[in-house]
C-alpha positions, 0 to 999 in steps of 0.5 A: 241768490243761488248758484249758476250751476243750480239754474243749468240744471233746471233749465240748462238750454236756455240759460246756458244760452243766456249766460254764453252771451254774458261772456263770463261763465263757464261750465266748471265756474261757480259764480253768482249772478244778478237775477235781471242781468241773465233774463235780460241778456236772455231776452236779447239772446232769443230776440232776433236782432237786425243787422245794421249793415243795410240800415245805414246804406244811404247814410254817405252814399247816393240819396234813396227815393224816399228823400227825393219823394220827400223833397217834391211832395214839400216842393209842390206844397210849397208852391201851391200855398203861394197861389192861395190867398194868404192873409184875410182882414176883418173890420171887426170879428164877425164882418166879413173876411177880405182875402189877400194874395201874396201879390197884394201883401208885398213882394218883399214877403213873397221873397221872404217865403221863397227862402224855405223852397230854395233850400229844399231845391239846394238840398237836392245837389248834395249826394250825402244823405245827412247833408240833405237831411240837414238842408231839409231841417233848415228849410222847414225851420226857415220856413216856419219862421217865415210866416211869423215874419210876415204876420209880424211885419206886414199883417198889421199895415194891412188893418191899420186904416180899416178902424180900432177893432180891425184884425187879420187872421191867416188864410188857406195859403198861410196854413198850407205853407205852415204844412209843408214846413211841418212835413220836414219834421214829420217825414223824418222817421226819428227826430236828432238834436238838430231837429230839436234845436231847430224847433226850439228856435222857432218857438223862441222867434213866436215867443219874441214876436208875441212878447215884443207886441208885433202879433196884437192884432192878430184874430187869435191874439184879440180873442185870447185877450177878450178871454182873460183869466177864463182862458186859463181856467178853461185850460186846467179845467181840460187837463183835469178832466182828461187827468181824472179820465186817465187815472180812472181807465188805467186804474180799471183797465189794467187789472182787466188786462191782467185778468183777461191774459190769465183767463180766456173765459174773461177775455172772451167777455171784455173785449166784445163789450170793449169793441161795442164801446168803440162803436158808440159815438161820443156825443151819443155816449154823453147823451146817454149818461144825463138820464141815468146820472140826473135820476141818481143825483135825485135819489141821493142829494148827497151825490149832487153836493159832490158834483155828480149829476146829469150835466157838467163833468161828471158825465164827460168824464165817465164817458172818456173814461170808457173810451180810454178803456180799450187802447189800455186793455188792448196794449197791456193785454198784447204786452204780456202776451209777447214775453218769450217763454224762454224768458219765464223758463229762465226765471224759474230755472234761477229759483224764482217763485211766481210773484218774483217772476211777475213782479222782476220779469214780466212787468218790466219786460211789458212795461213799454207796452202798457205805457204806450197804451196809456200814451194813446189813451191819453192823446185820445182823451185830450181830443174827446174831451172837447166835447164836453162842453155839449153837456155842460162841462168846461174845458177847450171846448168851450172856445171851439162851441162858443165860436161856432155859435158866435161864428167867430173863427178865431175862437175856434182856430184859438181853441183848436190850436190849444187842444192840438198843443197840448195833445203834442206836449202830452205825447212828448211828455208821455214818449220821455216817461216811456223812455225812462222806465223802459228797461236799459237792455230793451231801450238799447235793443230798440235803438239798434233795431 
């Protein structure tokens, strides 16, 4: 540690601004301060702080236009969904589907499904934006639970006389109704505790009906049962392909981003190559890797024993790693570039050497941007890993493409829903990790912005 007077003598302007914000230093004092405290407060002092006075204008006053647009949009989607076929029945997995509207399913189902739009209409009567938001969240929760109730209590009777292999599946109206309910949560700028509690209640409701055996004749449940333990293996395989690809791209991408930031000549070579890679279709890139990897495995038999060959997971992992490089390098480079020069000057002013500036200033400040790049790459890779099936790989793409080959819509939907679930879960975990690893002053700055 060095005296504050030393850092003031080297870089008086930025350091005095920093210390004046701390509020416990005077020029005549000689006190010791922690490196990071000075730098964090300096970062906050040189960053524009948006005023909070205008951000809560509608918190307790009249509703803003965005709220009214959200409510009208949700009501329109709800109304359209109830005009379309809601459920479909089949005598077996490949027979033609018979679409059924809500009037055929029963008026009790219509009454249950009308509760959610009624709550949206009720929310319009209130002027307090917080109450309106809570009613919208309640409508979305009730809407999702209503669809589960309709599936559980009205689906099975529709196929009870169609034979032992009969099944029922959601139709267009069902998915549109679910979309309207999910829009309630997606259109909120930020989810609060009540939103998370509502989502947890919906998940518990779905698990309860599933474990209670009410959804045994649902087409996707029957497809999952037919896969048995293989379904779990495909999920693990999908996660393995994604994890290895993200690990490789992170190990390669971060040093390249660092080198691109420090050396403009490297930057001029790296980013054009990344741009070209992004223009190559994923299927084409997978196919281009088959021939060279097959030749390499023939030339070096030891590689074949390690699983490196023309088909399988290896070409998929290589291709996915190349695709994931772009967001990691771009976000990391941008994070390093946006660090304020005054923060770096303050670090030098209090006696930090080059290594300390990087480890105690640059990397902590750039950490949120770097982690966001990894998050984007993770979400992108989970979706792209579906194509591994096309070159003999595993993962949830097996369900999607086998379902297409067998004309089984339920199998395709099962694979898609599992991929969506993995993507949402991975994104939530990534956000949590970013929140934990972001320095506290930067986190507070973001919350007040």
